[in-house]
C-alpha positions as CSV (number, residue, x, y, z in Angstrom):
1,M,13.2,12.1,26.0
2,L,13.6,14.7,28.7
3,Q,10.9,16.9,27.1
4,R,8.5,14.0,27.1
5,Y,9.2,13.3,30.7
6,L,8.5,16.9,31.6
7,R,5.3,16.8,29.7
8,K,4.3,13.6,31.4
9,V,4.9,15.2,34.8
10,E,3.0,18.3,33.8
11,T,0.0,16.1,32.8
12,I,0.2,14.3,36.2
13,L,0.2,17.7,38.0
14,N,-2.8,18.8,36.0
15,S,-4.7,15.7,37.1
16,F,-4.7,16.9,40.7
17,Y,-6.3,19.9,42.4
18,I,-3.1,21.8,42.9
19,D,-2.5,25.5,43.0
20,E,-0.9,27.0,39.9
21,H,1.9,28.5,41.9
22,D,2.7,25.1,43.4
23,K,2.7,23.5,40.0
24,K,5.2,26.0,38.6
25,T,7.4,25.6,41.7
26,Y,7.4,21.8,41.3
27,L,8.2,22.0,37.6
28,N,10.9,24.6,38.0
29,A,12.6,22.5,40.7
30,L,12.5,19.5,38.4
31,K,14.0,21.6,35.5
32,N,16.8,22.9,37.8
33,D,17.5,19.3,38.8
34,I,17.8,18.3,35.2
35,E,20.1,21.2,34.4
36,T,22.3,20.3,37.3
37,Q,22.6,16.7,36.1
38,K,23.4,17.9,32.5
39,K,26.7,19.4,33.8
40,D,27.9,15.9,34.6
41,T,26.5,14.0,31.6
42,D,24.7,14.8,28.3
43,I,23.2,11.3,28.0
44,E,19.5,11.7,28.5
45,A,19.0,8.1,29.4
46,D,21.4,8.5,32.4
47,I,19.6,11.6,33.5
48,L,16.2,9.9,33.3
49,A,17.5,7.1,35.4
50,N,18.1,9.5,38.3
51,L,14.7,11.2,38.1
52,K,11.6,10.0,39.9
53,D,9.4,7.5,38.1
54,P,6.0,9.1,37.1
55,R,4.2,6.5,39.1
56,V,6.1,7.5,42.2
57,I,5.2,11.1,41.6
58,V,1.5,10.1,41.4
59,E,1.8,8.3,44.7
60,E,3.4,11.2,46.5
61,L,0.9,13.7,45.2
62,A,-2.0,11.5,46.1
63,M,-0.9,11.8,49.8
64,D,-1.5,15.6,49.8
65,Y,-3.8,16.4,47.0
66,K,-7.2,15.1,45.7
67,R,-7.3,13.6,42.2
68,K,-9.5,15.1,39.6
69,Q,-12.2,12.9,38.0
70,R,-12.8,13.1,34.3
71,I,-16.3,11.8,34.8
72,P,-17.7,13.2,38.1
73,F,-20.9,11.1,38.1
74,I,-19.3,7.8,37.3
75,D,-21.0,5.8,40.2
76,P,-24.6,6.6,39.1
77,L,-23.6,5.8,35.5
78,L,-22.2,2.4,36.5
79,K,-25.4,1.5,38.3
80,L,-27.5,2.6,35.3
81,I,-25.6,0.4,32.7
82,P,-27.3,-3.0,33.5
83,L,-30.7,-1.3,33.7
84,M,-30.2,0.4,30.3
85,L,-28.9,-2.8,28.6
86,L,-31.9,-4.8,30.1
87,T,-34.3,-2.2,28.8
88,V,-32.8,-2.3,25.3
89,Y,-32.7,-6.1,25.3
90,L,-36.4,-6.4,26.3
91,A,-37.4,-3.8,23.8
92,I,-35.7,-5.7,21.0
93,G,-37.0,-9.0,22.2
94,F,-40.7,-8.0,22.5
95,T,-40.9,-5.8,19.4
96,A,-38.8,-7.8,16.9
97,Q,-38.8,-11.2,18.7
98,V,-35.0,-11.3,18.3
99,W,-34.0,-12.7,21.7
100,H,-31.1,-14.4,20.1
101,P,-28.5,-13.0,19.4
102,S,-29.6,-9.7,21.0
103,W,-28.4,-11.2,24.4
104,L,-24.9,-10.3,23.2
105,L,-25.8,-6.8,24.5
106,F,-25.1,-8.0,28.0
107,L,-21.4,-8.5,27.0
108,L,-21.2,-4.7,26.8
109,W,-21.8,-4.5,30.5
110,P,-18.2,-5.3,31.7
111,L,-16.8,-3.5,28.6
112,L,-18.6,-0.2,29.6
113,V,-17.7,-0.6,33.3
114,V,-14.0,-1.1,32.5
115,L,-14.1,1.8,30.0
116,L,-15.7,4.3,32.4
117,E,-13.5,3.4,35.4
118,S,-10.3,3.5,33.2
119,I,-11.2,7.0,32.0
120,N,-11.1,8.2,35.6
121,D,-7.8,6.4,36.2
122,H,-5.2,8.7,34.7
123,E,-2.5,5.9,34.8
124,I,-4.6,3.5,32.7
125,H,-5.3,4.3,29.0
126,P,-9.0,3.6,28.3
127,L,-8.3,1.9,25.0
128,S,-5.7,-0.4,26.5
129,S,-8.0,-1.5,29.2
130,V,-11.0,-2.1,27.0
131,T,-9.3,-3.6,24.0
132,P,-9.4,-7.3,25.2
133,L,-13.1,-7.1,26.1
134,L,-14.0,-5.3,22.9
135,L,-12.1,-7.9,20.7
136,L,-13.9,-10.7,22.6
137,F,-17.3,-9.0,22.0
138,L,-16.5,-8.6,18.3
139,F,-15.2,-12.2,18.0
140,L,-18.4,-13.6,19.6
141,A,-20.7,-11.3,17.6
142,L,-19.1,-12.2,14.2
143,G,-19.1,-15.9,15.1
144,I,-22.6,-16.2,16.5
145,I,-24.4,-13.8,14.2
146,Y,-22.5,-14.5,10.9
147,G,-20.7,-17.7,11.6
148,L,-17.4,-16.0,10.9
149,W,-15.4,-17.8,13.6
150,H,-12.7,-17.8,10.9
151,P,-11.2,-15.3,10.3
152,A,-12.6,-13.5,13.3
153,W,-10.1,-15.2,15.6
154,A,-7.4,-13.1,13.9
155,L,-8.8,-10.1,15.8
156,F,-7.0,-11.2,18.9
157,F,-3.7,-10.3,17.2
158,F,-4.8,-6.6,17.7
159,M,-4.8,-7.1,21.5
160,P,-1.3,-5.7,22.2
161,V,-1.6,-2.8,19.8
162,F,-2.8,-0.1,22.2
163,P,-0.7,-1.3,25.2
164,L,2.4,-1.1,23.0
165,I,1.5,2.4,21.7
166,N,0.8,3.6,25.3
167,S,4.1,2.2,26.5
168,R,6.2,3.4,23.5
169,L,8.1,5.9,25.7
170,S,9.5,3.1,27.8
171,F,11.3,1.6,24.8
172,E,14.9,2.9,24.7
173,K,15.2,1.7,21.1
174,K,12.4,2.6,18.6
175,A,13.3,-0.3,16.4
176,V,12.2,-2.7,19.2
177,F,8.9,-0.9,19.6
178,Y,8.1,-1.0,15.9
179,A,9.4,-4.6,15.6
180,L,6.7,-5.6,18.1
181,L,3.9,-3.3,16.8
182,I,4.1,-3.9,13.1
183,P,3.5,-7.7,13.1
184,T,0.5,-7.3,15.4
185,I,-1.1,-5.2,12.7
186,I,0.1,-6.9,9.6
187,I,-0.7,-10.5,10.6
188,P,-4.5,-10.0,11.0
189,V,-4.6,-7.8,8.0
190,V,-3.0,-10.6,5.9
191,I,-5.4,-13.2,7.3
192,F,-8.5,-11.1,6.6
193,T,-7.3,-10.2,3.2
194,Y,-6.6,-13.8,2.4
195,Y,-10.1,-14.8,3.5
196,I,-11.6,-12.1,1.3
197,L,-9.5,-12.7,-1.8
198,K,-9.3,-16.5,-1.3
199,T,-5.6,-16.5,-2.3
200,I,-2.4,-16.0,-0.4
201,H,-0.8,-14.2,-3.4
202,P,0.3,-11.4,-3.3
203,V,-1.0,-10.8,0.3
204,W,1.8,-12.7,2.0
205,V,4.4,-10.1,0.9
206,L,3.0,-7.7,3.5
207,L,4.6,-9.9,6.2
208,L,8.0,-8.7,4.9
209,L,7.1,-5.2,6.2
210,A,8.0,-6.6,9.6
211,F,11.7,-6.2,8.6
212,L,11.3,-2.4,8.2
213,P,12.1,-1.7,11.9
214,L,15.7,-2.7,11.1
215,F,16.0,0.7,9.3
216,I,14.4,2.7,12.1
217,G,16.7,4.5,14.4
218,E,19.4,5.0,11.8
219,R,20.6,8.5,10.9
220,P,18.7,9.7,7.8
221,T,21.6,9.3,5.4
222,F,21.4,8.9,1.7
223,K,22.1,5.2,2.0
224,T,19.4,4.5,4.5
225,I,16.8,6.5,2.5
226,F,17.8,4.8,-0.7
227,G,17.7,1.4,1.0
228,I,14.2,2.0,2.4
229,T,13.1,3.2,-1.0
230,L,14.4,0.0,-2.7
231,F,12.8,-2.1,0.1
232,C,9.3,-0.5,-0.5
233,L,9.7,-0.6,-4.3
234,G,10.4,-4.4,-4.1
235,I,7.1,-4.9,-2.3
236,I,5.1,-2.5,-4.3
237,G,6.5,-3.8,-7.6
238,Y,5.6,-7.4,-6.7
239,I,2.1,-6.5,-5.7
240,T,1.4,-4.3,-8.7
241,V,2.7,-6.6,-11.4
242,Y,1.0,-9.7,-9.9
243,M,-2.3,-7.9,-9.5
244,L,-2.3,-6.4,-13.0
245,W,-0.9,-9.3,-15.0
246,N,-1.0,-12.3,-12.7
247,L,2.7,-13.0,-13.5
248,E,4.7,-15.3,-11.1
249,E,7.8,-13.6,-12.5
250,S,6.8,-10.6,-10.3
251,L,8.5,-12.5,-7.5
252,Y,11.8,-11.2,-8.9
253,F,11.0,-7.8,-7.4
254,I,11.6,-9.4,-4.0
255,T,15.3,-9.7,-4.8
256,L,15.5,-5.9,-4.2
257,L,15.0,-6.5,-0.4
258,P,18.4,-8.1,0.4
259,F,20.0,-5.5,-1.9
260,A,18.3,-2.8,0.0
261,F,19.8,-4.1,3.3
262,F,23.2,-4.3,1.7
263,I,22.9,-0.6,0.5
264,A,21.5,0.8,3.7
265,K,23.5,-1.5,6.1
266,P,21.2,-0.9,9.1
267,K,22.6,-1.8,12.5
268,Q,26.0,-2.4,10.9
269,E,27.9,-2.0,14.1
270,T,25.8,-4.8,15.7
271,F,25.8,-7.1,12.7
272,K,29.1,-6.5,11.0
273,T,29.5,-10.0,9.7
274,L,26.2,-9.9,7.9
275,Y,27.3,-7.2,5.5
276,Q,30.2,-9.0,3.8
277,P,30.0,-8.5,0.1
278,T,30.4,-12.2,-0.6
279,L,27.6,-13.1,1.8
280,M,25.2,-10.6,0.3
281,V,26.0,-11.8,-3.2
282,L,25.3,-15.4,-2.1
283,M,22.0,-14.3,-0.6
284,M,21.0,-12.6,-3.8
285,L,21.9,-15.6,-5.9
286,S,20.1,-17.9,-3.5
287,L,16.9,-15.9,-3.7
288,L,17.2,-15.7,-7.5
289,S,17.7,-19.5,-7.7
290,F,14.8,-20.2,-5.3
291,I,12.4,-18.0,-7.4
292,S,13.6,-19.4,-10.7
293,L,13.4,-23.0,-9.6
294,G,10.0,-22.4,-8.1
295,I,8.5,-20.7,-11.1
296,Y,10.0,-22.7,-14.0
297,L,10.3,-26.2,-12.3
298,E,7.5,-25.8,-9.8
299,A,10.0,-26.6,-7.1
300,F,9.0,-24.2,-4.3
301,T,8.7,-27.2,-1.9
302,W,12.4,-28.0,-2.1
303,A,14.1,-25.0,-3.8
304,W,14.4,-23.3,-0.3
305,V,17.5,-25.5,0.2
306,C,19.3,-22.8,-1.9
307,F,19.3,-20.6,1.2
308,L,21.5,-23.1,3.0
309,I,24.4,-21.8,0.8
310,P,24.7,-18.3,2.4
311,L,23.9,-19.8,5.8
312,F,26.8,-22.3,5.4
313,Y,29.2,-19.5,4.2
314,Y,28.2,-17.4,7.2
315,H,29.1,-20.1,9.7
316,L,32.4,-20.6,7.9
317,S,33.2,-16.8,8.0
318,V,32.5,-16.5,11.8
319,K,34.4,-19.8,12.4
320,T,31.5,-21.6,14.1
321,M,32.1,-24.6,11.8
322,Q,35.5,-25.0,13.5
323,K,33.9,-25.0,17.0
324,R,31.0,-27.3,16.1
325,P,31.9,-29.1,12.9
326,L,29.8,-32.3,13.5
327,S,26.5,-30.7,14.7
328,L,26.5,-28.0,12.1
329,S,27.4,-30.4,9.3
330,T,24.6,-32.7,10.4
331,F,22.2,-29.8,10.5
332,F,22.9,-28.8,6.9
333,L,22.9,-32.5,5.8
334,S,19.5,-33.2,7.5
335,L,17.9,-30.1,5.9
336,S,19.2,-31.1,2.5
337,L,18.0,-34.7,2.8
338,F,14.7,-33.5,4.0
339,A,14.3,-31.2,1.0
340,L,15.4,-34.0,-1.4
341,L,13.2,-36.8,0.0
342,G,10.3,-34.7,1.1
343,G,10.2,-31.8,-1.4
344,Y,11.5,-33.5,-4.5
345,Y,10.1,-37.0,-4.1
346,G,7.1,-36.1,-1.8
347,Y,8.0,-38.4,1.1
348,F,7.6,-35.8,3.8
349,H,6.2,-38.3,6.3
350,P,9.5,-40.3,6.7
351,A,11.8,-37.4,5.8
352,W,11.4,-35.7,9.2
353,L,13.4,-38.6,10.7
354,F,16.5,-37.0,9.3
355,F,16.2,-34.3,11.9
356,L,16.8,-36.8,14.7
357,L,20.4,-36.8,13.5
358,I,20.9,-33.3,14.8
359,P,20.4,-34.0,18.6
360,I,22.4,-37.3,18.1
361,S,25.3,-35.4,16.6
362,K,25.2,-32.8,19.4
363,I,25.4,-35.5,22.0
364,I,28.4,-37.1,20.3
365,E,30.1,-33.7,19.8
366,A,29.5,-32.7,23.4
367,K,31.1,-36.0,24.7
368,H,34.0,-35.6,22.3
369,V,34.6,-32.0,23.4
370,K,34.4,-33.0,27.0
371,K,36.9,-35.8,26.6
372,T,39.4,-33.6,24.7
C-alpha cells in the first residue's frame, strides 16, 4: 500500500513542470516521514492515514507549479469536433442518402469533448469519464439501427466497471472491490448470452462466480486453494456436462460449491457460526434434495423450501429463535405455506397473502416484549 502511494505521488509530481532536484527532495522527505512513522507502527493503513491525500498534494503543487498538458492543442481540437462531425454527416447524407440513422454521429460530440478534456485532467481517468456517454451511444445505436433495445439495455451494467477499477486502491479489503466488480461484468454477460442461446441453462451458473470474492484476501493455504479448485470444478463440470449431453443431472456438480466453502472456510473469523459441521451437512442435503425433487418430480417451483431447514437450524444455533420466537416461526411458516399453495398447487396469486402474517407477528411480538 505504501509503495502504491509513493508511485501515485511520483506520478503527480511528473504531471507538473518541476525541477528534477525538487522532485527528488520532495520524495525523499516523504520517504523519511514514512520511515519515522514505521518506528511507531508497522500497520500500513495507520501510516497512510497520517499522510497527505494525493488530491491535497495536487492542490498544493498547483499553487506553485504549472500543470503539464497531455494534449497541448486541445482547445483547437474541441472547436473542430462539431465541424468534422457535420462534414462527415453531410457527406454520408448526400452520397448515400442515409440521413437516418447517420445523425447518431452527433452523439459523439459530447463523448469526444469529455474524452479530450479528461485526458488533460490527471485526476480523472478518461475511460471512467467517457463510459456513461459511450454506453448511451451504443445503446441508442443498437436500438435505432438494429432494433436491439433488448438486450442492449444490459450494457448499462458496465457503467461502474472503470470507476471501480480506478478506485481499487481506496478499498481496504480486496474482497469488497471484487464483490462489486464481478457482478457488474457477469450480469450483462449472462443477459447477452441468454439472448443469443435463447436458454437460461447453463448460463445462469455464471452468476455464482459472484461468490468467489469470499475467497479473496485469504492466505494462500492448501485449504483455500483446494476450496477454490472445488468451487471452479463445480461450475465447469455443470456447464460441460449440460452442454455436451444436455443432462439435468449435471446440476449435482453445484453441490461442490457449499462443500468448497466448508473446506476453505473463508472469513472464518467473521462468520464462525456458518462453519458448523451440522449446518454445512444440512446445506448439502438441502441442495441435494432441491436438485433431486426438481429433476425427478419437476418440483423446482416449490422444492426451494428445503433450504429453510439449514436456515432454521442456524437461527436455533445462534439462539435468535429464543429472542424472536413468534416472528421467526411465522416467517418459516409463511414461506412453507407459500411454497405449498403456490408452488405445489399453482395458486401463487392468493398465496402471497401468507406473507402478511410476518409484519402482524412482529407487531404482536414487539408489544409483548414491551409489556414484559
